[in-house]
N, C-alpha and C positions, 0 to 999 in steps of 0.2 A: 457378460464382463472378466477382460481379463485379468489377474495379478500386476501387472502393473500400471494399467489403466484403473483397477480396485484402489489402490495405491495415493495414485495419484484423485482421486477423487477424495480419500480420505486424506491429504495431506489439504486441500480446499477446505473439506470440509471445518479441520482442523484453523488454517487461520481464518477463518470467515469467522468462526467463532469466537474466537482472540482478540480479529477487529470488532467482534458485537461489542466482548468487554470493556472494550478500551474508547470506544464508539459515547456505551451508552452512561460510559460514565462521564466521560467531559459533557457529553447534554447536559445531561445533571447537575454535575455539577458550573456548568454556567447558564443554565439558564436559573431563571425569575423562580420564588416558588409557585406564583398564579400565572403559570404556563404548563400544560401539557404538551404534552405526544403520545403515538400512537407508536407501535414498534413497528409499521411499517413505514414513518417515516427513519427509525434509523434500521432497520433496513437496507434504505433508497441508500442512505451515506455509507452502508458496509458493504454495499454493493459497488457504487461509486468510488470507493475506499481499496477496494479490489481490483476493480479496472485502473486505475488511475497507475495504481499500485504494479498492476500486469506490464502495461503500459511501460514502467519509469523501469524493467527488471528489460523488458529489450531492447527501447534504445545507454542499456548500459553496458551487457553487451555485445553492441554495437560499435559501440563507443573501442572495448577492449578488442573486438576482430580486426575494428580499422585500423590501432597500433600495434599487431600480431600480436598481442595476447592474446591465453586461455581465460587470465583472471581479470576478474576489474580491482579495480585500483580509486585513487585517492585525486587523481587528476578526472576520470569518466567521471565522475559525480560529480566533485569539479562544472565539468564540463557542461551537463544535465541543469546545472545548480545555478548556469553564468549569469541569466532572464532573470534568473530571482533571492538581488541580495541576502532579505534578511535573512533567508536560510544557509547560503552563500555563505555566510560572515559566523554563523553556527556552526560551521565544516574547518 
């Protein structure tokens, strides 16, 4: 594996580790004390969130490119969230 590929793999692993921490914390805060969940459940949530973030990134890049920009702007984010008014209101 070349050095750039190793760096990308390392960054992905770090991101997934941080996602795991955040998801684990939120799940433990949101579930009742008599509810249990497995690491497999947490891992499935991490993978789902990661895949969703990758797709969102691709969409944001496409919106910026379509507008003739190299940098993603707030307008791109608003365009992405146009079908999710609750999230759009937070921005």
